[in-house]
Residue frames relative to the residue before (quaternion, step in Angstrom):
aa qw qx qy qz dx dy dz
G 1.0000 0.0000 0.0000 0.0000 0.00 0.00 0.00
A 0.6641 0.4978 -0.3133 0.4614 3.61 1.04 -0.67
L 0.6892 0.4832 -0.2736 0.4655 3.59 1.10 -0.65
L 0.8023 0.1875 -0.0537 0.5641 3.57 0.95 -0.93
P 0.5713 -0.6180 0.4104 0.3511 3.61 -1.17 0.42
W 0.2525 0.7948 -0.5021 0.2290 3.55 0.81 1.06
A 0.2193 -0.6902 0.6680 0.1711 3.50 -1.23 0.65
L 0.1598 -0.7988 0.5775 0.0538 3.57 -0.77 1.07
D 0.0431 -0.7962 0.6026 -0.0323 3.56 -0.79 1.08
T 0.1309 -0.8223 0.5525 0.0379 3.57 -0.36 1.26
R 0.0280 0.7781 -0.6251 0.0557 3.53 -1.00 0.93
T 0.4655 -0.6473 0.5166 0.3121 3.56 -1.27 0.29
V 0.0160 -0.7834 0.6193 -0.0491 3.53 -0.83 1.10
Q 0.8460 -0.1235 0.0408 0.5171 3.57 -0.67 1.14
G 0.7695 -0.4133 0.1880 0.4492 3.57 0.90 0.99
F 0.7396 0.3117 -0.2519 0.5407 3.63 1.16 0.15
E 0.5437 -0.6162 0.4554 0.3425 3.56 -1.24 0.40
Y 0.0551 -0.7630 0.6441 0.0000 3.53 -1.01 0.96
T 0.1626 -0.7974 0.5764 0.0730 3.58 -0.81 0.99
D 0.2841 -0.7379 0.5909 0.1603 3.57 -0.72 1.11
I 0.2191 -0.7314 0.6304 0.1400 3.56 -1.16 0.72
R 0.0114 -0.8018 0.5962 -0.0398 3.56 -0.80 1.08
V 0.0687 -0.7385 0.6680 0.0611 3.52 -1.26 0.62
G 0.8349 0.0252 -0.0537 0.5471 3.57 -0.74 1.04
G 0.6985 -0.4755 0.2674 0.4632 3.58 1.08 0.67
R 0.6370 0.5281 -0.3181 0.4628 3.59 1.27 -0.22
R 0.3625 -0.7285 0.5436 0.2059 3.58 -0.78 1.08
F 0.0516 0.8240 -0.5631 0.0352 3.58 -0.82 0.93
G 0.8192 0.0657 -0.0447 0.5680 3.59 1.17 0.00
G 0.1911 -0.7819 0.5808 0.1215 3.50 -1.31 -0.09
I 0.2747 -0.7164 0.6153 0.1808 3.50 -1.37 0.29
V 0.0246 -0.8004 0.5973 -0.0441 3.55 -0.80 1.07
P 0.5227 -0.6321 0.4511 0.3518 3.61 -1.01 0.68
L 0.2554 -0.7472 0.5984 0.1352 3.54 -1.16 0.73
D 0.3738 -0.7302 0.5313 0.2120 3.56 -0.72 1.07
P 0.4339 -0.7141 0.4785 0.2699 3.64 -0.61 1.06
A 0.5651 0.6123 -0.3824 0.3995 3.61 1.17 -0.48
H 0.5771 0.5952 -0.3818 0.4084 3.61 1.19 -0.39
G 0.3684 -0.7809 0.4444 0.2386 3.58 1.24 -0.35
I 0.6082 0.5153 -0.3793 0.4697 3.60 1.14 0.50
P 0.5057 -0.6629 0.4524 0.3164 3.59 -1.05 0.68
P 0.6446 -0.4701 0.4007 0.4504 3.59 -1.24 0.23
H 0.0947 0.7981 -0.5846 0.1104 3.57 -1.00 0.82
W 0.4656 -0.6051 0.5525 0.3344 3.55 -1.36 0.16
M 0.1467 -0.7663 0.6181 0.0962 3.58 -1.13 0.65
N 0.2528 -0.7565 0.5866 0.1401 3.56 -0.85 1.01
Y 0.2035 -0.7572 0.6112 0.1083 3.56 -1.16 0.73
V 0.1462 -0.7656 0.6230 0.0656 3.53 -1.00 0.92
Q 0.3630 -0.7456 0.5225 0.1981 3.56 -0.69 1.14
V 0.0419 -0.7808 0.6233 -0.0076 3.57 -0.95 0.99
G 0.5309 -0.6489 0.4490 0.3091 3.57 -1.20 0.51
D 0.7896 0.1004 -0.0222 0.6049 3.58 1.10 -0.71
L 0.3043 -0.8043 0.4870 0.1529 3.56 -0.13 1.32
D 0.6586 0.5125 -0.3247 0.4451 3.60 0.89 -0.85
A 0.6574 0.4948 -0.3086 0.4773 3.59 0.95 -0.83
A 0.6424 0.5174 -0.3247 0.4628 3.60 0.98 -0.80
C 0.6529 0.5048 -0.3152 0.4686 3.61 0.97 -0.81
A 0.6135 0.5276 -0.3484 0.4732 3.59 1.06 -0.66
R 0.6529 0.4997 -0.3130 0.4754 3.60 1.01 -0.78
V 0.5766 0.5850 -0.3755 0.4292 3.61 1.10 -0.67
T 0.7254 0.4263 -0.2611 0.4733 3.57 0.70 -1.03
A 0.6302 0.5331 -0.3389 0.4515 3.62 1.02 -0.71
A 0.7207 0.4286 -0.2385 0.4898 3.59 1.11 -0.68
G 0.6537 -0.5656 0.3033 0.4011 3.60 1.25 0.26
G 0.5428 0.6012 -0.4122 0.4172 3.58 1.24 0.24
T 0.3483 -0.7170 0.5568 0.2334 3.55 -1.30 -0.02
I 0.3837 -0.6818 0.5738 0.2423 3.53 -1.29 0.48
G 0.2346 -0.7971 0.5444 0.1154 3.59 -0.50 1.18
V 0.7504 0.0754 -0.0342 0.6557 3.55 1.09 -0.83
P 0.3370 -0.7607 0.5097 0.2189 3.61 -0.44 1.12
P 0.7314 -0.4050 0.2824 0.4704 3.60 -1.21 0.32
H 0.0058 -0.8022 0.5858 -0.1152 3.49 -0.72 1.24
P 0.4748 -0.6973 0.4461 0.2988 3.63 -0.87 0.82
L 0.3960 -0.6547 0.5897 0.2584 3.52 -1.24 0.62
P 0.6174 -0.5513 0.3913 0.4023 3.60 -1.15 0.44
D 0.8442 0.2326 -0.1596 0.4557 3.54 -1.28 0.43
G 0.5973 -0.6141 0.3597 0.3697 3.60 1.12 0.56
E 0.3239 0.7869 -0.4758 0.2225 3.60 1.20 0.44
G 0.7259 -0.3364 0.2439 0.5482 3.58 1.21 -0.44
R 0.4359 -0.6619 0.5312 0.2995 3.55 -1.24 -0.55
F 0.1092 -0.7816 0.6095 0.0750 3.54 -1.25 0.45
A 0.1047 -0.7410 0.6556 0.1010 3.53 -1.38 0.25
V 0.2829 -0.7158 0.6054 0.2025 3.56 -1.20 0.54
I 0.0913 -0.8082 0.5817 0.0105 3.54 -0.76 1.07
Q 0.2222 -0.7269 0.6274 0.1692 3.52 -1.37 0.30
D 0.3580 -0.7292 0.5369 0.2277 3.56 -0.81 0.98
P 0.6857 -0.5106 0.3135 0.4134 3.63 -1.19 0.30
T 0.6618 0.4863 -0.3214 0.4714 3.63 1.20 -0.24
G 0.6523 -0.5601 0.2951 0.4168 3.60 1.30 0.02
A 0.5509 0.6216 -0.3993 0.3882 3.62 1.23 -0.16
H 0.2790 -0.7523 0.5786 0.1465 3.55 -1.15 0.74
V 0.0805 0.7449 -0.6604 0.0502 3.53 -1.24 0.66
S 0.3509 -0.7227 0.5473 0.2348 3.58 -1.17 0.46
L 0.2541 -0.7180 0.6268 0.1646 3.52 -1.17 0.72
L 0.1169 -0.8182 0.5627 -0.0154 3.54 -0.90 0.97
Q 0.0547 -0.7526 0.6558 0.0231 3.55 -0.90 1.00
L 0.1794 -0.8109 0.5531 0.0659 3.55 -0.47 1.22
A 0.5567 -0.5942 0.4623 0.3512 3.56 -1.14 0.67
T 0.7498 0.1124 -0.0684 0.6484 3.56 1.13 -0.76
P 0.3284 -0.7831 0.4854 0.2080 3.62 -0.13 1.23
W 0.4375 -0.6581 0.5474 0.2754 3.52 -1.15 0.74
P 0.5038 -0.6346 0.4761 0.3417 3.59 -1.05 0.62
A 0.6343 -0.5033 0.4099 0.4199 3.54 -1.25 0.38
P 0.4563 -0.7004 0.4680 0.2867 3.59 -0.84 0.90
G 0.4001 -0.6580 0.5772 0.2717 3.50 -1.25 0.50
A 0.7642 -0.2738 0.2408 0.5321 3.54 -1.15 -0.55
P 0.4613 -0.6982 0.4644 0.2899 3.60 -0.84 0.88
A 0.4573 -0.6447 0.5413 0.2867 3.52 -1.21 0.65
P 0.6275 -0.4988 0.4017 0.4429 3.62 -1.16 0.36
G 0.7627 0.3297 -0.2730 0.4848 3.55 -0.88 1.00
E 0.6208 0.5173 -0.3549 0.4702 3.62 1.22 -0.24
A 0.5690 -0.5607 0.4710 0.3742 3.53 -1.24 0.54
W 0.1073 -0.8371 0.5362 0.0167 3.56 -0.86 0.90
W 0.8088 0.1676 -0.0676 0.5596 3.59 0.67 -1.02
H 0.1107 -0.7819 0.6122 0.0399 3.57 -0.84 0.97
E 0.0529 -0.8281 0.5570 -0.0340 3.53 -0.54 1.19
L 0.2666 -0.7478 0.5920 0.1389 3.55 -0.96 0.93
L 0.1268 -0.7684 0.6252 0.0507 3.55 -0.74 1.11
T 0.1746 0.7918 -0.5530 0.1918 3.55 -0.46 1.23
P 0.4996 -0.6557 0.4659 0.3216 3.59 -1.09 0.58
E 0.7641 0.2940 -0.1603 0.5513 3.60 1.26 -0.33
P 0.1088 -0.8506 0.5102 0.0653 3.63 0.44 1.15
A 0.6549 0.5099 -0.3360 0.4452 3.63 0.90 -0.79
R 0.6465 0.5091 -0.3190 0.4702 3.61 1.00 -0.79
A 0.6478 0.5033 -0.3129 0.4787 3.58 0.98 -0.85
A 0.6384 0.5357 -0.3285 0.4445 3.59 0.94 -0.86
A 0.6552 0.5013 -0.3109 0.4720 3.60 0.96 -0.85
F 0.6321 0.5371 -0.3274 0.4524 3.60 1.01 -0.80
Y 0.7204 0.4403 -0.2660 0.4652 3.62 0.75 -0.99
A 0.5715 0.5492 -0.3803 0.4767 3.58 1.19 -0.43
A 0.6928 0.4802 -0.2764 0.4616 3.59 0.90 -0.94
V 0.7349 0.4366 -0.2365 0.4621 3.58 0.93 -0.88
L 0.8363 0.2137 -0.0626 0.5010 3.58 0.80 -1.02
G 0.4813 -0.6818 0.4332 0.3403 3.58 1.23 -0.16
W 0.3889 0.7206 -0.4881 0.3022 3.58 1.20 0.36
R 0.2889 -0.7136 0.6080 0.1943 3.55 -1.12 0.72
A 0.1447 -0.7684 0.6184 0.0787 3.57 -0.86 0.96
E 0.0318 -0.8074 0.5888 -0.0211 3.55 -0.61 1.14
P 0.4997 -0.6344 0.4848 0.3360 3.58 -0.93 0.84
A 0.1707 -0.8175 0.5461 0.0657 3.57 -0.76 1.04
M 0.7949 -0.1216 0.1042 0.5852 3.57 1.04 -0.70
T 0.4166 -0.6477 0.5682 0.2900 3.48 -1.37 0.27
M 0.3768 -0.7384 0.5231 0.1980 3.54 -0.82 1.06
P 0.6885 -0.4955 0.3212 0.4211 3.63 -1.18 0.39
D 0.6870 0.4650 -0.2944 0.4745 3.63 1.09 -0.58
G 0.6055 -0.5834 0.3414 0.4200 3.60 1.31 0.04
S 0.5388 0.6166 -0.4128 0.3988 3.60 1.24 -0.12
T 0.4754 -0.6687 0.5008 0.2756 3.55 -1.29 0.37
Y 0.2481 -0.7284 0.6225 0.1427 3.55 -1.02 0.90
Y 0.1914 -0.7985 0.5659 0.0744 3.56 -0.69 1.13
M 0.2050 -0.7250 0.6396 0.1527 3.57 -1.23 0.56
F 0.3133 -0.7338 0.5743 0.1830 3.55 -0.91 0.98
H 0.0965 -0.7757 0.6229 0.0302 3.55 -1.12 0.81
V 0.0637 -0.7432 0.6651 0.0355 3.54 -1.14 0.77
G 0.7971 -0.0568 -0.0093 0.6011 3.57 -0.38 1.19
T 0.7769 -0.2688 0.2282 0.5217 3.57 -0.67 -1.10
H 0.5798 0.5982 -0.3679 0.4130 3.59 1.29 0.02
T 0.2607 -0.7355 0.6062 0.1534 3.56 -1.12 0.78
C-alpha cells in the first residue's frame, strides 16, 4: 500500500485473513497467508478465467501438465479454482467464476498489467497453453541470446 496506490481491505474468510487489493475502487487481487509447511517461497499467483474448470483441467493433463490443487470452491459460492503446473514447471491458477468478470480495459496505475512466463522451454509452454486455453503464441522478437520471445494472443487481445 505504501509503494502503490492500493487500498487494502482485510477480512476473515474460512478462518484465515484475506486481504483484497483495490485500485480506484476496483478489486484486482488479494493477499493470503502462506503456510511455511508447504515448503514454497512467497510468490505471486496469476489466475486465468475459464468457462468450464473441469474441462480445462482435463485438457491440462491431456497436454502433459499436472493438477497441483484440484478444482476447489471459492468462499461464498463465488466459483471454483484449480492450481495447475505446465510441463515446463510453471504454475498458474484456473478460475471459473459463478458470475464471470468482464474483460478488463486498460489497467489503472498500480494494477497488474503484463504477465510474463519465464521458462527454459518457451515453445513447449506455448503449445501447452494453446491446447489448454486456446491461446495463440506468436514469435514477437529474437532476444539477445538468440532465443525467441513469444506473445500470447486471445481473440484480438495480446
